[in-house]
C-alpha positions in Angstrom: 103.0 119.1 91.4 103.0 122.9 90.4 100.9 125.0 89.4 99.1 128.1 88.9 96.0 129.2 90.7 93.6 131.3 88.0 91.1 133.4 88.7 88.4 135.5 87.0 90.3 138.2 85.3 92.8 135.8 84.4 95.6 137.0 87.4 98.1 133.5 87.7 99.8 132.9 90.9 101.7 129.8 91.2 99.9 126.7 93.6 101.3 123.6 94.5 99.6 120.7 94.2 99.7 118.3 97.2 98.8 114.5 97.7 96.0 113.4 100.0 97.8 112.3 102.6 96.8 109.8 105.1 97.6 108.5 108.1 96.4 104.6 108.7 97.4 101.3 110.3 98.0 98.1 109.0 97.8 95.0 109.9 101.3 93.0 108.8 101.2 89.2 107.8 103.2 88.6 111.3 100.4 90.0 113.0 101.4 93.5 114.2 99.9 96.6 113.6 101.7 99.6 111.7 100.5 103.1 110.6 101.5 104.1 107.6 101.1 107.1 105.8 98.9 106.4 102.4 97.4 108.8 99.5 93.5 108.1 99.8 93.9 106.5 96.2 95.8 103.7 97.3 93.8 103.5 100.8 91.0 102.6 98.2 93.1 100.4 96.6 93.8 98.3 99.4 90.2 97.9 100.6 89.8 96.2 97.0 92.1 93.9 97.3 92.3 92.7 101.2 
């Protein structure tokens, strides 16, 4: 996503909103582990369902 930084004087400059990516190891169904990059919200979802 894109947006603006807005200063106290209401000056606007362009900025980007980047996803909060984390590298985690996930154990697959066949017993192997794999590193994946997921956002922090999905990490919470994985912990909730495991």
